[in-house]
LUMVEX-352279 format. One line per 2 residues: number of its first residue (from 0); their letters; for each residue x negated, y, z of N, C-alpha, C, CB. Coordinates in steps of 0.1 Angstrom, whole numbers. Glycine has a CB too. Layout:
BEGIN
NUM	A	X:Y:Z:X:Y:Z:X:Y:Z:X:Y:Z; ...
//
This chain:
BEGIN
0	MR	-9:-10:-3:-2:-1:-1:-10:13:1:6:-5:9; -4:22:-7:-10:38:-9:-2:49:-4:-12:42:-23
2	LG	-8:61:2:1:68:1:8:78:-9:-1:72:8; 15:81:-10:20:88:-19:23:107:-17:32:80:-22
4	GA	22:107:-5:23:125:0:30:123:13:34:136:-11; 27:137:17:29:139:33:38:153:35:10:141:43
6	KI	47:152:43:53:167:44:57:169:59:67:169:34; 54:185:61:57:190:77:71:193:80:49:204:80
8	VP	80:185:91:92:187:91:89:198:105:103:172:91; 95:209:107:96:218:118:107:218:124:94:230:116
10	FR	106:216:137:122:213:145:123:222:155:126:196:153; 135:226:160:137:235:174:149:234:179:135:251:173
12	AP	146:226:192:158:219:197:158:228:211:157:201:199; 172:230:214:175:238:229:175:225:239:193:247:230
14	LR	174:230:252:172:220:263:187:222:269:157:222:274; 195:212:275:205:211:278:206:218:296:208:197:275
16	HP	193:219:301:192:226:313:178:231:311:197:218:326; 177:243:313:158:249:312:151:239:321:154:268:321
18	MV	139:236:317:129:231:329:119:239:330:123:217:329; 120:239:346:111:251:353:98:239:359:124:261:370
20	TA	84:247:357:74:240:362:67:252:369:65:233:351; 53:248:372:49:253:380:40:265:370:44:243:389
22	RG	38:258:356:32:264:345:39:272:339:27:255:337; 54:274:337:60:277:329:76:274:329:52:273:320
24	RL	81:281:321:95:277:320:97:272:307:103:288:322; 108:263:301:109:257:288:123:255:287:102:244:286
26	DV	128:265:277:146:264:272:147:261:258:155:281:274; 135:262:248:139:255:238:125:247:231:147:265:229
28	RE	128:234:227:116:227:225:111:229:210:119:213:228; 103:234:206:98:237:193:84:226:188:93:254:195
30	GF	82:222:177:74:213:172:74:208:161:73:206:177; 68:198:156:66:194:140:68:178:140:47:199:132
32	VL	75:171:126:72:162:125:67:157:114:78:157:129; 54:146:113:46:147:100:53:135:93:28:145:102
34	EL	58:137:81:62:124:73:50:121:62:78:127:64; 47:108:64:37:103:53:48:92:44:21:94:62
36	SG	47:95:34:55:84:23:46:74:14:64:91:12; 49:59:14:40:53:10:47:50:-4:37:42:19
38	DD	34:42:-15:41:41:-26:51:29:-25:31:40:-38; 54:24:-17:68:11:-16:77:15:-12:68:-1:-7
40	GE	77:26:-11:93:36:-7:89:37:8:111:26:-9; 82:30:17:85:32:29:81:43:34:81:23:36
42	CG	85:52:45:81:64:51:76:60:66:92:74:51; 64:71:70:61:69:87:63:83:89:44:62:94
44	LG	64:82:103:67:95:110:60:95:124:83:96:112; 52:105:126:48:108:139:49:126:141:31:100:141
46	EA	51:128:154:52:142:161:43:146:166:60:144:170; 43:160:163:32:168:170:41:179:176:21:174:159
48	SP	40:177:190:48:189:196:37:192:208:66:184:203; 32:201:207:20:208:218:31:213:230:10:223:210
50	AY	23:210:245:30:219:253:24:233:259:35:212:265; 31:240:251:27:256:248:34:260:260:33:263:233
52	WL	41:256:270:46:261:279:40:260:293:56:258:278; 28:250:289:16:247:299:3:249:298:15:236:302
54	DG	1:251:286:-13:256:281:-14:272:274:-18:244:269; -1:274:267:-4:285:262:-9:286:249:-12:290:269
56	RP	-12:274:241:-16:275:230:-5:277:216:-24:263:229; -10:286:205:0:289:197:5:277:185:-5:302:190
58	LA	17:274:186:22:266:175:17:268:161:35:269:174; 13:276:160:4:280:147:-7:269:142:-5:293:151
60	DT	-17:269:158:-28:260:155:-24:246:151:-37:258:166; -13:240:157:-9:227:151:-2:227:137:0:220:160
62	RA	6:239:132:9:238:121:-4:238:112:19:247:119; -14:246:117:-24:245:105:-29:233:103:-35:254:106
64	AL	-32:227:115:-40:214:115:-32:205:107:-43:208:129; -18:206:110:-11:196:103:-9:198:86:4:196:109
66	EW	-10:212:80:-13:214:69:-25:209:61:-13:225:70; -35:209:71:-52:203:62:-46:191:66:-72:208:70
68	IV	-40:182:74:-37:169:70:-31:165:57:-30:166:78; -19:171:56:-12:172:40:-24:170:30:-5:189:36
70	TE	-31:180:29:-42:185:17:-51:171:17:-54:203:22; -53:164:27:-63:157:29:-55:140:24:-69:161:45
72	VE	-43:138:26:-36:128:21:-34:127:6:-23:129:27; -36:139:0:-38:140:-14:-46:134:-17:-41:150:-19
74	NC	-61:138:-10:-74:133:-18:-76:122:-14:-85:141:-17; -69:115:-3:-74:100:2:-58:92:6:-88:103:18
76	PD	-52:89:-4:-44:78:-3:-42:66:6:-45:74:-12; -52:62:5:-54:48:16:-52:46:26:-62:44:19
78	PA	-45:44:36:-42:46:49:-55:42:59:-29:37:52; -60:32:55:-72:27:63:-86:37:64:-76:12:57
80	EL	-86:41:52:-97:53:51:-94:64:53:-102:56:39; -78:68:55:-75:79:58:-77:84:74:-62:80:54
82	RA	-73:71:76:-73:64:95:-87:72:100:-76:42:99; -98:66:91:-111:64:96:-118:79:94:-120:52:86
84	EL	-114:87:80:-117:97:83:-113:112:87:-121:97:78; -98:112:93:-92:119:100:-94:118:116:-80:119:96
86	LN	-92:107:117:-94:103:136:-109:104:138:-89:84:142; -118:108:133:-132:105:137:-136:120:142:-142:98:123
88	ER	-149:118:149:-149:129:157:-153:141:149:-157:127:169; -161:142:136:-163:152:127:-149:162:124:-169:144:114
90	SA	-140:150:123:-123:159:120:-119:164:134:-107:146:114; -123:160:143:-117:167:156:-114:182:158:-125:163:167
92	VK	-126:187:150:-129:205:151:-117:207:145:-144:213:143; -110:200:132:-100:207:128:-85:205:132:-102:206:115
94	LT	-85:194:137:-75:187:143:-66:190:160:-81:175:143; -56:197:161:-54:194:175:-49:184:179:-47:202:181
96	PE	-50:179:195:-49:166:198:-33:161:192:-51:165:214; -23:170:192:-10:166:188:-8:165:176:0:173:192
98	AA	-16:174:165:-17:171:152:-22:154:148:-28:183:146; -35:152:152:-40:135:157:-30:127:159:-47:133:172
100	CA	-22:132:168:-14:120:174:0:119:164:-10:123:194; 2:127:159:12:128:144:7:118:135:12:142:135
102	LD	-5:119:129:-12:115:120:-13:102:120:-22:120:120; -17:100:134:-19:84:140:-6:75:143:-28:85:156
104	TA	3:80:148:17:72:149:21:73:134:29:79:159; 23:82:124:30:79:111:21:70:105:33:92:101
106	LL	8:70:106:-2:61:102:3:46:104:-14:64:109; 6:43:117:8:30:123:23:30:120:4:29:139
108	DV	32:39:119:44:35:116:51:30:99:51:46:123; 42:37:89:43:33:77:38:19:75:37:40:71
110	VA	24:14:83:21:3:80:26:-7:84:11:1:81; 33:-5:96:42:-14:101:52:-16:97:45:-14:110
112	RA	60:-8:93:72:-11:81:70:-15:71:78:-3:76; 55:-16:63:55:-24:49:52:-38:55:42:-18:38
114	RS	48:-43:65:45:-57:72:55:-59:79:33:-59:80; 66:-52:82:80:-59:88:73:-59:105:84:-77:79
116	LT	68:-52:106:63:-55:125:65:-39:129:40:-61:129; 66:-40:148:70:-30:152:55:-22:154:79:-33:163
118	VA	54:-12:156:41:-3:161:39:-10:172:43:14:164; 46:-12:184:38:-24:193:31:-33:189:44:-30:200
120	AM	34:-41:182:30:-53:178:15:-48:170:43:-61:169; 18:-37:160:5:-28:155:-7:-26:160:6:-18:153
122	LG	-1:-19:176:-9:-18:186:-18:-29:194:-1:-14:192; -10:-41:193:-17:-54:199:-9:-60:203:-26:-54:209
124	RA	4:-58:210:13:-64:215:27:-65:210:13:-59:226; 35:-79:210:47:-77:201:57:-79:212:49:-87:188
126	SN	55:-74:227:66:-77:234:78:-68:229:63:-76:249; 92:-73:233:100:-66:230:111:-63:246:104:-73:217
128	AP	106:-69:256:113:-69:267:118:-54:275:105:-78:275; 127:-57:277:135:-42:281:123:-37:292:154:-43:289
130	LP	126:-23:287:117:-15:298:123:-1:306:104:-10:289; 120:-2:317:129:10:326:124:24:324:129:8:343
132	VC	132:34:323:131:49:322:131:53:333:140:56:314; 123:63:335:123:74:347:130:83:343:109:80:351
134	AL	137:89:352:148:99:350:140:115:350:160:98:364; 137:123:347:133:136:347:142:145:352:129:141:336
136	LA	142:151:365:153:159:369:150:176:365:155:157:386; 160:183:363:159:196:356:162:205:367:168:198:344
138	AR	171:201:381:180:209:388:168:213:396:194:203:396; 168:229:404:161:232:411:162:235:426:159:238:407
140	TP	174:233:429:181:236:445:184:220:450:198:247:444; 183:217:462:189:206:470:200:204:462:192:209:486
142	EA	210:209:465:224:204:461:224:197:448:233:215:459; 222:209:437:222:206:424:211:190:421:216:222:415
144	IA	200:193:428:189:178:424:198:168:431:170:177:431; 205:168:442:214:157:444:222:150:434:222:162:453
146	HE	230:163:429:240:161:419:236:153:408:246:173:414; 224:160:406:220:155:390:218:139:392:204:162:383
148	AI	211:138:405:204:125:409:215:114:412:196:127:423; 224:116:419:235:108:419:245:105:406:242:113:428
150	SA	244:112:397:249:109:382:241:98:376:247:123:374; 225:101:376:217:92:368:215:82:375:205:97:362
152	RA	215:79:391:222:67:398:232:59:391:227:71:408; 245:65:390:252:56:386:250:51:370:263:61:388
154	NG	240:59:366:238:55:351:229:44:348:232:67:344; 224:38:362:213:29:361:197:33:364:215:25:349
156	YT	197:45:365:181:49:363:178:45:378:177:67:358; 167:38:381:162:36:396:148:45:400:157:19:397
158	VF	140:50:389:131:60:392:135:75:386:118:55:386; 129:84:397:132:98:396:118:102:396:142:104:409
160	KL	116:113:386:108:126:386:111:140:390:104:128:376; 103:147:397:111:158:401:96:167:399:120:156:419
162	KV	99:177:394:86:190:395:88:194:405:83:203:385; 73:197:411:74:205:424:64:220:419:66:195:438
164	GA	60:227:430:52:240:427:50:248:421:44:240:427; 66:250:417:74:264:411:75:272:420:87:262:406
166	GP	78:269:433:86:280:443:74:276:458:111:274:446; 79:280:468:73:278:481:73:261:485:81:288:492
168	VE	59:257:489:59:243:491:72:238:501:45:240:497; 74:247:513:87:241:517:98:239:510:90:247:527
170	SD	100:246:499:112:244:494:115:229:483:116:258:488; 98:227:481:98:217:476:98:202:482:92:220:471
172	VD	93:205:493:99:195:508:115:193:508:95:204:527; 122:205:510:136:205:508:144:197:497:138:218:507
174	NV	134:198:484:142:193:476:142:179:469:143:202:469; 126:177:478:124:158:479:133:156:486:111:150:487
176	NA	135:159:499:142:152:510:157:152:503:141:160:525; 164:161:496:175:158:491:176:149:482:181:167:488
178	LR	166:148:473:167:136:462:165:122:470:152:139:449; 159:122:478:157:111:486:171:103:493:148:115:497
180	DA	176:115:498:189:111:505:200:105:492:196:126:515; 202:117:484:209:112:475:207:97:465:208:123:468
182	IG	198:92:463:195:81:458:194:71:468:185:82:449; 192:70:480:186:59:489:171:54:491:193:48:486
184	ET	171:45:498:158:41:498:152:32:493:156:39:507; 158:26:481:154:16:474:148:22:460:165:7:472
186	AL	155:31:455:148:44:443:132:46:446:156:61:446; 127:48:433:116:57:435:113:68:433:108:54:431
188	IR	104:77:438:106:90:435:88:93:430:113:99:449; 85:102:419:77:107:413:77:122:417:78:103:402
190	LD	65:129:418:63:141:417:50:144:407:63:146:430; 54:158:402:46:161:391:44:177:396:53:157:376
192	AN	33:181:400:31:195:407:22:203:396:22:194:425; 17:198:382:14:205:375:1:211:378:22:210:374
194	RA	-8:210:384:-18:213:391:-15:227:399:-30:213:382; -1:225:407:1:242:410:-6:244:425:19:248:411
196	WS	-6:233:433:-10:234:447:-23:235:451:-6:225:453; -26:244:463:-38:244:466:-42:233:475:-41:256:470
198	FE	-59:228:480:-55:216:490:-43:216:500:-66:213:497; -44:229:505:-36:228:521:-22:228:518:-40:243:532
200	QA	-19:236:508:-3:234:503:2:217:498:-1:246:489; -12:212:493:-7:198:491:-8:188:499:-13:194:482
202	LF	-17:192:510:-16:182:524:-6:186:532:-27:183:533; -1:195:532:14:198:538:26:194:532:17:212:539
204	AL	26:194:521:40:192:513:38:170:512:39:204:492; 27:164:511:28:155:513:26:147:525:23:153:506
206	RA	23:153:535:20:149:549:37:150:553:7:161:558; 43:161:551:56:160:554:68:150:546:59:174:554
208	LG	59:145:532:70:136:525:65:122:528:72:140:509; 55:119:535:50:105:536:62:97:539:38:103:549
210	PR	70:96:546:84:85:551:91:88:539:94:89:568; 89:93:528:99:95:517:98:87:510:101:106:510
212	RI	87:77:508:86:68:498:81:73:486:98:61:496; 72:84:483:66:84:470:60:78:463:61:90:467
214	EF	66:75:451:56:65:444:40:71:439:63:59:430; 41:81:434:30:90:434:30:102:432:22:87:427
216	VE	22:112:431:21:126:427:12:125:418:16:136:437; 16:134:409:11:138:396:3:152:395:21:139:387
218	EP	-8:149:391:-20:166:392:-18:173:401:-19:179:380; -16:170:414:-12:179:428:-21:192:429:-16:169:443
220	LR	-34:191:427:-40:201:430:-46:212:420:-49:196:437; -44:222:419:-49:233:413:-70:232:411:-42:246:423
222	SG	-73:230:417:-88:226:415:-88:216:406:-96:221:429; -81:205:405:-83:192:395:-99:186:397:-80:199:376
224	KP	-106:191:411:-117:181:414:-115:167:418:-124:186:425; -122:159:415:-120:145:418:-123:144:433:-130:136:408
226	VE	-131:150:439:-136:146:451:-121:151:461:-154:156:455; -116:164:458:-106:167:466:-91:158:463:-105:183:465
228	MG	-90:155:453:-81:144:448:-83:132:455:-83:142:433; -92:127:455:-96:116:467:-93:121:481:-112:113:467
230	RL	-99:127:486:-97:134:500:-79:135:503:-106:151:500; -75:140:493:-59:142:493:-51:127:495:-55:148:477
232	RH	-58:120:484:-49:108:486:-54:98:500:-51:98:470; -68:99:504:-69:91:518:-61:97:526:-82:90:524
234	ET	-59:109:532:-57:114:541:-42:115:541:-63:125:543; -33:115:528:-18:112:529:-15:99:527:-11:120:519
236	GI	-22:91:521:-18:77:517:-7:74:507:-13:69:528; -4:87:501:4:89:487:-5:89:473:13:105:488
238	PV	-4:78:463:-11:80:452:-10:91:444:-10:72:446; -26:95:441:-25:104:431:-24:100:416:-35:112:434
240	AL	-17:107:406:-18:103:392:-24:112:385:-6:102:385; -32:111:375:-42:121:367:-31:118:352:-64:114:365
242	DE	-31:134:343:-25:135:335:-34:143:325:-13:139:340; -32:157:328:-39:170:321:-56:163:323:-34:189:332
244	SI	-59:158:335:-74:157:336:-78:144:327:-79:154:352; -74:138:321:-79:129:313:-74:126:298:-78:119:320
246	GC	-90:134:290:-85:134:280:-92:124:271:-83:146:278; -101:116:277:-108:107:267:-114:96:281:-121:117:256
248	ER	-121:83:277:-124:72:283:-133:78:293:-130:60:275; -142:87:290:-156:91:301:-147:102:315:-171:103:289
250	DL	-137:105:306:-132:113:320:-129:105:335:-116:119:317; -127:92:334:-121:88:342:-130:82:354:-113:80:335
252	EP	-143:81:351:-148:77:360:-152:82:376:-156:74:355; -151:97:374:-155:102:388:-142:102:397:-160:118:386
254	FG	-127:102:388:-118:100:399:-116:86:403:-106:106:397; -119:78:393:-120:63:401:-128:60:414:-126:54:391
256	EA	-139:68:411:-150:65:422:-143:76:435:-169:69:416; -136:86:432:-132:91:446:-119:87:448:-133:106:448
258	CG	-110:80:442:-97:77:445:-96:65:447:-88:81:437; -103:56:445:-102:41:447:-93:36:439:-99:37:459
260	PE	-87:23:442:-80:12:436:-64:18:432:-80:0:446; -58:28:439:-46:30:436:-42:44:428:-41:29:447
262	LV	-53:47:424:-53:56:409:-41:56:401:-64:50:398; -34:63:396:-25:64:385:-27:72:373:-16:68:390
264	LV	-26:61:362:-32:68:352:-18:73:340:-45:57:344; -14:86:339:-4:90:328:-5:92:314:-1:100:329
266	LK	-4:83:308:-9:85:291:3:94:283:-11:67:281; 2:102:279:5:108:270:3:113:253:6:112:276
268	AA	7:103:246:-1:103:229:-2:116:224:9:95:216; 6:126:227:5:141:218:-8:145:229:23:155:219
270	RV	-12:145:243:-20:149:249:-32:149:246:-18:147:257; -37:131:241:-51:127:242:-51:124:226:-54:113:254
272	GG	-41:123:220:-44:126:205:-40:110:197:-63:130:202; -28:106:201:-24:95:196:-22:82:201:-28:95:189
274	PS	-13:72:200:-15:61:206:-25:51:205:-7:56:205; -35:52:195:-45:44:194:-53:46:205:-50:45:183
276	KC	-56:62:206:-67:66:217:-63:63:229:-71:81:218; -45:62:232:-42:57:244:-44:41:249:-29:61:244
278	MN	-43:33:237:-53:22:240:-59:20:244:-57:17:236; -68:30:236:-88:28:245:-87:35:260:-106:42:234
280	IA	-81:45:260:-84:50:276:-77:39:284:-78:66:280; -67:33:279:-60:22:291:-66:13:294:-48:16:289
282	KT	-73:5:283:-86:-4:283:-97:0:291:-92:-4:271; -101:10:291:-110:15:301:-105:14:314:-114:28:298
284	AR	-97:20:318:-88:22:331:-86:11:338:-74:29:329; -82:-1:327:-77:-14:332:-94:-23:338:-68:-23:317
286	AA	-104:-16:331:-116:-26:334:-123:-20:344:-126:-30:321; -117:-2:349:-124:0:360:-115:2:370:-133:10:358
288	GV	-103:-7:375:-92:-11:380:-85:-2:389:-95:-22:386; -80:5:374:-71:14:378:-55:4:379:-71:26:365
290	AK	-51:11:392:-39:0:394:-24:3:387:-37:-1:411; -23:12:379:-12:16:376:-13:26:363:-7:21:387
292	IV	-8:22:351:-7:31:339:6:35:333:-13:26:331; 12:44:334:23:51:332:25:59:319:23:58:342
294	VT	34:57:310:36:62:298:47:71:296:36:52:291; 43:84:295:56:93:294:56:100:279:57:105:307
296	DS	65:107:273:64:112:259:63:131:267:82:107:246; 63:138:257:59:152:261:70:160:255:43:157:256
298	IE	87:158:264:97:164:261:95:164:244:98:179:270; 97:153:240:98:151:227:109:145:217:90:146:226
300	TS	112:146:206:125:140:197:121:126:197:128:146:181; 131:119:190:132:107:191:121:100:188:141:104:184
302	VG	113:108:174:101:104:170:93:99:180:96:114:165; 88:111:189:77:109:199:84:98:210:71:125:208
304	MS	92:102:216:99:90:222:99:76:218:110:92:223; 100:74:202:100:59:201:85:54:203:106:53:186
306	AA	78:65:200:63:62:198:60:59:211:52:73:193; 64:64:225:61:61:238:64:48:241:67:69:246
308	VH	75:50:237:84:33:238:76:22:235:98:30:225; 70:24:224:62:11:214:48:13:222:61:14:192
310	LA	44:24:226:31:20:234:32:16:247:22:31:235; 43:20:254:46:16:270:45:-1:266:65:22:278
312	AA	52:-9:255:56:-20:253:45:-29:249:67:-19:244; 33:-21:241:20:-26:238:11:-29:252:14:-16:229
314	LA	15:-19:261:6:-18:273:15:-29:285:4:1:279; 27:-32:282:33:-40:288:31:-36:303:30:-54:284
316	PA	34:-25:311:28:-25:326:39:-29:334:23:-10:332; 42:-42:331:50:-51:343:61:-42:350:40:-56:355
318	GT	72:-37:344:79:-32:349:77:-16:353:82:-40:356; 68:-8:350:62:4:355:72:13:343:43:4:353
320	AL	81:20:352:89:25:348:84:40:335:94:27:362; 83:42:319:81:50:312:93:64:313:80:43:300
322	GL	84:76:311:90:86:309:96:91:297:84:92:313; 106:96:294:114:100:282:121:115:285:127:87:278
324	GG	112:122:286:118:137:294:130:141:280:101:154:298; 127:138:268:134:145:257:147:137:258:127:145:242
326	AR	147:124:268:163:118:261:169:128:272:169:96:262; 170:130:281:176:137:290:178:151:291:170:133:298
328	LL	167:159:283:165:172:283:171:179:274:154:175:283; 167:174:257:169:176:246:184:172:242:159:170:239
330	EC	192:183:236:203:184:226:203:172:218:202:195:218; 208:160:215:203:149:205:211:152:194:205:132:210
332	GG	204:147:185:207:151:168:193:149:161:213:171:165; 198:153:143:186:156:136:176:145:133:180:166:143
334	FD	170:139:144:163:125:139:167:116:148:145:124:138; 173:105:141:176:95:141:168:84:149:178:93:130
336	AA	179:77:163:166:66:171:177:55:172:158:71:192; 172:45:169:178:34:173:183:32:185:171:26:171
338	EP	181:40:197:186:36:212:191:50:212:173:31:227; 198:54:219:209:63:221:205:76:236:223:52:222
340	CG	205:87:235:199:95:244:205:92:257:201:108:241; 196:93:268:196:91:281:198:79:286:203:97:286
342	VS	193:69:279:195:57:285:185:51:297:197:48:274; 191:44:304:179:41:315:170:30:314:185:38:329
344	WV	174:22:303:164:10:297:165:12:284:168:-5:299; 151:6:277:150:9:259:141:-4:258:141:27:253
346	KA	138:-6:242:131:-16:237:126:-11:226:138:-27:234; 113:-15:222:104:-14:212:110:-22:201:91:-17:217
348	AG	121:-13:190:126:-22:180:116:-18:168:142:-18:177; 118:-25:160:113:-24:146:123:-25:135:105:-33:144
350	PG	116:-25:121:103:-23:120:97:-8:119:99:-29:109; 82:-9:121:80:6:126:85:11:140:88:14:116
352	LE	87:22:140:93:28:152:107:28:155:89:41:153; 112:24:139:128:23:138:134:34:141:135:12:148
354	VS	128:48:135:131:61:136:135:68:125:122:68:141; 146:74:123:146:82:106:144:96:106:161:81:97
356	LG	145:105:96:144:116:99:156:118:91:131:123:97; 163:129:101:178:135:95:176:151:92:194:134:108
358	SS	182:159:92:178:171:92:165:178:96:186:174:98; 162:186:88:151:196:90:148:203:103:154:206:83
360	EL	161:205:111:160:210:123:169:202:133:163:225:122; 168:206:145:178:201:154:186:209:157:175:197:165
//
């Protein structure tokens, strides 16, 4: 199979409810989908959706990188050669991680479709067991959080993620207490501070929340220092999770040494440059003894969400819930997926990602 061309599809998707984090507020999700067409009639899709509300990088950077990819596809229509050329270190200077993710995902998708395989199988494992989904909550007050959580619990969710750090630390404690009271003692709670807390704030919050059965706290510290992350873990007993801190395999070592075997790794394909790179990082993490690997999307459409599902299936993290924030926060439509939005369990279906391209805008 050879490639017949590529095109960029921009989208703009409103959120059902604003998402407020310690580093910014998101009301509308914008990004791009890259479509690769094969000469056999198959198409592969990959999403390039930067987290601009967190890092401030302009969308134009990702658009420019995607335009460069489109030109390169015209010059190099062989999928294997294109992967080797565009995903190597020489090309990294011209690609944003999100554009590299779109290319990697679209190549996996188009080849998997041609071979009648799932993307999960292309990544190395053909598991199609149901995967639990974590409910990302958007509410910001104890009463609203309890209401949203009770509704999600009734729909089958058993793992809940709450953003913290956007307001006073005492409010974070109140919000988590309200969440725990609403969902009962058997459900799991994940926290994500997006590096908002000082060490003292994190220590106060996690000591107060110690009895509330927190599965892990993601990127709790503003400093991001491995030594401080390890100290926080050991003084509170709550596992810490790495997201923004890990961009490649070599970033893991200092955190593993500082945090010990209960370190958690959160993998987002859009952040590290694609599902294939996530698999490489996961392999290194497991060899280093990382206890838990969690896959999440980056508040993406069904293209990015489906890629996350297939990545999680390939990693087969033994019942660990994956994060599909786009499923609960984005208005559905435009890009059609095999699974409906807002479900508490998903499967990696094929061929490819089993996602189709609908209208050019959501």
